[in-house]
C-alpha positions as CSV (number, residue, x, y, z in Angstrom):
1,M,2.9,1.8,-2.1
2,V,2.5,4.6,-4.5
3,G,4.9,7.0,-2.8
4,V,7.7,4.4,-2.9
5,C,7.0,3.6,-6.6
6,R,6.7,7.2,-7.6
7,G,9.8,8.4,-5.6
8,P,12.8,6.2,-5.5
9,L,12.0,3.8,-8.4
10,G,11.0,6.5,-10.7
11,S,14.0,8.8,-10.1
12,P,17.2,8.9,-12.0
13,S,19.2,8.2,-8.9
14,A,17.5,4.7,-8.7
15,T,19.2,3.4,-11.9
16,D,21.2,0.9,-9.9
17,L,18.2,-0.3,-8.0
18,R,16.1,-0.6,-11.2
19,S,18.8,-2.7,-12.8
20,R,18.7,-5.2,-9.9
21,A,15.0,-5.2,-9.0
22,K,11.6,-5.1,-10.6
23,L,8.4,-3.7,-9.2
24,D,6.2,-6.8,-9.1
25,S,3.0,-5.3,-7.7
26,I,1.6,-2.7,-5.4
27,V,-0.1,-4.2,-2.4
28,T,-2.3,-1.9,-0.3
29,V,-3.7,-2.8,3.1
30,V,-7.0,-1.2,4.1
31,D,-8.6,-1.3,7.6
32,A,-12.2,-2.6,7.1
33,K,-13.4,-1.0,10.3
34,H,-12.0,2.5,9.4
35,L,-11.9,2.7,5.6
36,A,-15.0,4.8,5.2
37,A,-13.7,7.5,7.6
38,S,-10.3,7.3,6.0
39,L,-11.8,7.9,2.5
40,E,-13.6,11.0,3.9
41,D,-10.6,12.4,5.7
42,S,-7.8,11.8,3.2
43,H,-7.4,11.9,-0.6
44,E,-4.3,9.7,-0.1
45,T,-6.5,6.7,0.8
46,A,-8.3,6.9,-2.5
47,E,-5.0,7.3,-4.4
48,Q,-3.5,4.3,-2.7
49,I,-6.5,2.2,-3.6
50,A,-6.6,3.5,-7.2
51,F,-2.9,2.5,-7.8
52,A,-3.0,-0.9,-6.1
53,D,-2.7,-4.2,-7.9
54,T,-3.8,-6.1,-4.8
55,I,-5.7,-4.9,-1.8
56,L,-5.9,-6.7,1.6
57,I,-9.1,-5.7,3.4
58,N,-7.9,-6.4,6.9
59,K,-9.8,-6.8,10.2
60,V,-12.7,-8.4,8.4
61,D,-13.6,-10.1,11.6
62,L,-14.6,-6.7,13.1
63,V,-17.1,-5.8,10.3
64,P,-20.5,-7.4,9.4
65,A,-20.7,-9.1,6.0
66,D,-23.0,-6.4,4.5
67,E,-20.5,-3.7,5.4
68,L,-17.7,-5.8,3.8
69,A,-19.7,-5.9,0.6
70,E,-20.1,-2.1,0.7
71,I,-16.3,-1.7,1.3
72,E,-15.6,-3.9,-1.7
73,A,-18.0,-1.9,-3.8
74,R,-16.3,1.4,-2.9
75,I,-12.9,-0.1,-3.7
76,R,-14.2,-1.4,-7.1
77,V,-15.4,2.2,-8.0
78,L,-11.8,3.4,-7.4
79,N,-10.1,0.4,-9.0
80,P,-12.2,-2.0,-10.9
81,T,-9.4,-4.5,-11.7
82,V,-7.8,-4.8,-8.3
83,V,-7.4,-8.3,-6.7
84,I,-9.1,-8.2,-3.3
85,H,-8.3,-10.5,-0.3
86,R,-10.3,-10.4,2.9
87,T,-8.0,-10.9,5.8
88,E,-7.6,-11.1,9.5
89,R,-4.2,-9.9,10.7
90,C,-3.2,-9.6,7.1
91,L,-2.8,-13.4,6.8
92,V,-2.7,-14.3,3.2
93,P,-0.5,-17.0,1.6
94,N,2.8,-15.5,0.2
95,N,2.2,-17.0,-3.2
96,E,-0.9,-14.8,-3.5
97,L,1.2,-11.7,-3.0
98,L,4.7,-12.4,-4.3
99,D,5.7,-13.0,-8.0
100,Q,2.3,-11.8,-9.3
101,R,3.8,-9.7,-12.2
102,A,0.8,-7.4,-11.7
103,F,2.3,-4.0,-11.9
104,D,1.1,-2.4,-15.1
105,L,2.6,1.0,-15.9
106,D,0.1,1.6,-18.7
107,R,-2.7,1.3,-16.2
108,I,-1.0,3.7,-13.8
109,L,-0.5,6.2,-16.7
110,A,-4.2,5.9,-17.6
111,V,-5.0,7.0,-14.0
112,E,-2.3,9.6,-13.8
113,P,-0.7,10.6,-17.1
114,N,2.1,12.6,-15.4
115,F,3.2,9.7,-13.2
116,L,6.7,9.6,-14.7
117,G,7.1,13.3,-15.0
118,E,7.4,16.1,-12.5
119,D,6.3,15.1,-9.1
120,D,3.7,17.7,-8.2
121,H,1.9,15.2,-6.0
122,Q,1.2,16.3,-2.5
123,H,1.1,13.7,0.3
124,D,-1.2,13.9,3.2
125,D,0.7,15.2,6.2
126,A,-1.1,12.7,8.4
127,I,0.6,9.9,6.6
128,S,4.3,9.2,7.2
129,S,6.8,6.4,6.9
130,V,9.9,5.0,8.7
131,A,13.0,3.6,7.0
132,L,15.6,1.5,8.8
133,R,19.1,0.6,7.7
134,Q,21.0,-2.0,9.7
135,E,24.2,-3.8,9.0
136,G,24.5,-7.2,10.5
137,L,21.9,-9.1,12.5
138,I,18.9,-7.6,14.2
139,D,18.0,-8.7,17.7
140,I,14.4,-9.7,17.2
141,N,13.5,-9.0,20.8
142,N,14.8,-5.5,20.7
143,F,13.2,-4.9,17.4
144,N,9.8,-6.0,18.7
145,I,10.1,-3.7,21.7
146,W,11.0,-0.8,19.4
147,I,8.3,-1.4,16.8
148,S,5.7,-1.9,19.5
149,A,6.6,1.5,21.1
150,L,6.6,3.1,17.6
151,L,3.1,1.8,16.9
152,R,1.8,2.8,20.3
153,T,3.1,6.4,20.0
154,R,2.7,7.0,16.2
155,G,0.0,4.6,15.2
């Protein structure tokens, strides 16, 4: 997402990572049922949509077709060139997300000219992330128990 791109990949300390990896595209998942409220409550939602190369409108099975059309129209106002996939449970073929070569720094700079400069961007305190570092194999059962508890308590 934008925070990952703007932070680690844009910083001088990421030189080694940049030499071994390339940002292929920014994929954003939006919840069809709650997107309207999220756009009202958080500027971060609009920014995530504006910077995305691909958007997955998830939980489309919970929203009537006319509302989905309105959701897509709102997304297109924020990002006219984004590729949109309607999904249930974020199911989309990997080849439609990976190796897209969609990231376009010039497009990002047109939206936010200071993207590569000083980071005066303020994130919404309601949005957070978790990072894991594990050496060796992960026990999938223990991981599923942990991630389920995290989602229950933190959303």
